[in-house]
N, C-alpha and C positions, 0 to 999 in steps of 0.2 A: 605559328606563322601567322600573321596578320593580313587580312584580307585587304586587296587593292579597293579603296572607295574613292580613289580620285576620278575614275570613269575617262572615257575617252575625250581627250583635248578638243576643246569647244574653238571653233573657228567665227572668227569676227565676221559678221555680216557686212555684205558690201553695201556702202552707202550709194543709194540711187540717188537722191532728190537733196540740194542743199538750195538754202536762200540767203541772199545777203544784200546789204546797202552800202552805198559809199556816198558821203557827205558832198554839198556843195562846197567851193574852194573860192579864193581870192588868188587869181593867177598873177605873176608878176611882182606883185606888192610895190607898184610904182617903180622901183629903181632895180628890180632884179627879171628886167625882160626874159621871158622865156625859161628861166632857172630858180625862181624863188616864189613860194607860194604858200598858203596856209589853208587849213580845214575851216569849215564854217557848220556849225551846229543849226537845225531848223530846217533845212530843206535837203534832200537825197534822192537818188535813183536807186530803184531796187530791181534785182534779176533772181529769177528762179531758173536753175539749170538743173537738167535731168541727165543722167549718165545714159545712154544707148549704146546697143551693140553696133549698129550701122557705124561704120569708120566716116563719119562727117560731123559738120555742125549744120544745123538749120535751126531757125529763128519760127517758134509757132505762133507769138502774138507779140504786139508791142500794144501796150496800154498807157492810161493816164494822160498827162498834159501833153503830150506829142504822140501821135500815132501814125503819121505818115513818113515814117523813116524806111529806108530800103529794107526790106526783108531779106534780100542776097547778102548770106554772109560776107562775102567780099567787099560789099559796100558799105557794111555798117560795122561801126566802130567795135560795138561788143562782139559781134561776127568774127571780125576779123583778128581781135585779140584771142579768141577761141582757137581759130584756126593757126594763129601762130603758136599756141601752147601745144597743139597736137603736133603739128610739123616739128617743132624742136625736140619735143619728148617721145616722138615716134610711137604715138599712142594707138591701140589696137581698137579701141572703142572711140565713140564720138559723145555730142553734145546735143541737147536739144534745149532751146533758151526761150524764157519768156521775160520780157522787160518792161518794169512798170517806171514810166518816166515821171519823176516829180520834180525835175527841174529843166526849165524852158531853154530851148536851142536858142543862141545868138542872145545870151542874157549876159554874157561875162561871168559865168558862176560856175563853168566848167563842166556844163551838161554832158558833151559828148564824152568827157574822160570818165565821167561817173558810171557813165553805161558799161564801159570797158572794166573798170575795175571792180564794180559789182559782180559783173559776169565772172572775171578771172577767181574772185576770192570764193564764190559758190563752186565754180569747177575745181579748183585746187582741192576744195573739201573732199571731192569726190574721186581724187587720184588714189591709188593703191598707196603710193608714199607722198604725200602731201610735200608742198615746195616751201621754203622760207617767204616770208612775205617779200622781201627784196626781190627775190627771183621773179617775181609776177610783173615786174617792172620792164624787162624787155619786150614782152608781150603787151602789154599796154601801149607802149610808144608806137607800135606797129597799128595799134587801133587809132592813135592819135593821128596817125600820117592820112588815114583817111578823112577825118573832121578837116584839118587845116593844111595838110600838103607837106608838113613838117613834123618831125620826131623830137618834141619838147616837153618837159615833165614839170612844168610848174605847178600843173594841175594835178599831175597824177601822183607826184611824189608825197603832198600831204594827205591825200586822199589813201594811200596806201598804208603810210606812216602815223597820221595824225599830226596836228600841228603845223610848226613853221617847218619848212623842209626845203633845202638847197639840193636842186637837182641838176646832175650834168647829164651827159649821154649815157654814162655808165655806172654811175654811183648817186645812192641817196644819203643826205646828211640831215640828220633831225638837229634844228638849231633851238637851244633851250630859251624860254621867255618867260617872264614873272606870270604867273598863274592869274593875278588879277587884272592885267592887261585883256582889252575887249576890242572887239571889233563893231562897228555899225555897218553894216551892207544893205543898200537900198537898191532895188531893181525895179525900175521904170517898165511898164508894160509895152515895151518898145523893142523890136527886134534889129539886132546890129550883126550881122553875118560875120563870122571869124573870117574869112577871107577876104570881105571888104574892110573890116578893121586893119588885116595886115597890110592889103593894098596901099593905106595911106601913108604906110612908113617908108615907101619907095621914094629913091632921091638920096642925093649927097649929105654927108654928114660931116661937121669939122670936128677935128683931133680934140679940139678943147671941150666938147660935148660929151666926148667919151670920156676924157679925164673927170670931168666934174661928174658924171654918173659914176664913175667909178669909186670915186672918192664918198658919194653919198651913200651906195651899197656898202662899202668898208666901214662907215659910219654906224649905218643901221645892223649890219652883223655884231659890230663890237658892242652896240649899245644892248641888243638883245643878250648877247654872252655875259655881259656886267649887269644886267639889269637897270641902265642908266636911260632913263628918259630923255635927258639932255642930249645924248648922242644921238638917239633915234629921231628927234624932232630935228635935229641939224641935218640928218640924213635923209628922211624920207620926203624927198624932194624931185621929182622926175623931170628933168630937163631934157630928155631925149626923146621921149617916145609920147607923154602926154600933150606936149603942144602940136603933135601932129595928128591925135586922133581926138582933140577936144571938140572941133567942131562937129564931130559926128554923134556927139551926145546932147540932147537937147536941153539948154539951159545950163550946161556944164558948170560954167563959172560960179553962176549962184548956188548951185547944188554943193558944190567945194567949198565956198565959203561959209555955206550954213554948217558943214561939219568942221571947218577950222573953227567958226564960232563958239564951239563947246570945247574948247580946251583940247584939240585933237592934237597928237603927236604928229601927224601928217594926214594927208587925204589926196586919193588920186581915182584912176580908173580902174576897176576890178578886171583884170584880164584882157581882151579886145572890148569890152563895152559891151550894153552901154551902164551896166551896174557901176556906183560908185561906193567908195568905203573909206572910212577914216579908222584910225586907231585912237585909243583911249586908255588911260592908265584907270579908269574907274568905270565901271558898269553903270554907272546912273548918267554919267557923261555920255556915254555910247547911245543911251536910251533917248534923252534929250536930243541929242544931233540926229538921230534917226528920223525922228518927228519933225525936225527941222528940214532935213534933207527932202522927206516926202513933200513937204508945202513947197519946196523949191522947184520939184519935178512938177506938182499941181499948177504952179505958176505957167507951164509950158504945155497944160492941159493933158499931162500924163497922170494915171493912177499909178502906184506902185506898192511893193512889199517891202517890207523891213525886216532884216535879220540882226540880232545882237548875240554875241557870240563870244565865249574866250578866243583869243586868238590861238591858243593852245588846245586847238578842236579835236574834235573826236577822227578816228581813223574808221575805216571799212571793216566791218565785220558780219558774220555770219548771223541770220536773226533766227534761223531754226533749220533742222536737217529731218530727213526721213529715211531708215534704214529698210532694206528688203532685198531680196534674191532678184537675179536677172529674170 
């Protein structure tokens, strides 16, 4: 008879702390208002989430580029997203959150969305049975509603999945794009609140504007699937939203022209602004454009930050985690 040398079954330790980042993003991509966006490397928000026994969500600290955000979870985008996760999954435990803001609010770079996504990715790692990435989308939408008053996923989708993503109310679709294509994103040191940017869109629209915008969105998506720069160049022209927001971005016409002068496939306002982006077939063109765009903002007396990133940018991810017992 052989002896049993396997010993007692090991119980995996409960994961108590996780850290995650979520990248910046270009929302709308000009022609895809509220439904299309892509992630951007070079700027991110980070979240440290601790699993706690108390059945609640609490925000322990907010650090980094923005520190005066609400600490009440129900008034904070990340806190609201975690509250939605707890409620939907009927969790007995809670979460404690520390946010590190690397993306300025009111920048048009998805700062509010990044907080929600980073917190959810970290919290998901602490669940007994972590959810698929797409399942976090509904919780993130609840957080986005706190920031802008609407549940739109153009920033959330690319942060969750990476790259260029079509985000409807119920579905995320990753759009293929040539790996060599790059984005130049320039953020002037100027705050443009999302709610103010959305208020500029009030009023009547002509049916012809919707038809033209739909055609341009279709051309852009078809061009991405086919890797056809000519189709994207024809389609990346926002005739619906940009004309109503352009006056909110200092020296916008000059900044956009600087982007186009370096062989851009197209250029427009990133999200609600004031950041401006351009798409390029080659990184070298994007880098040259970023320099010229910064110079155009400087003409208006504004310093700025520039980011050059593949359009097929990163997805949110865990940074590190810690295991331990309760």
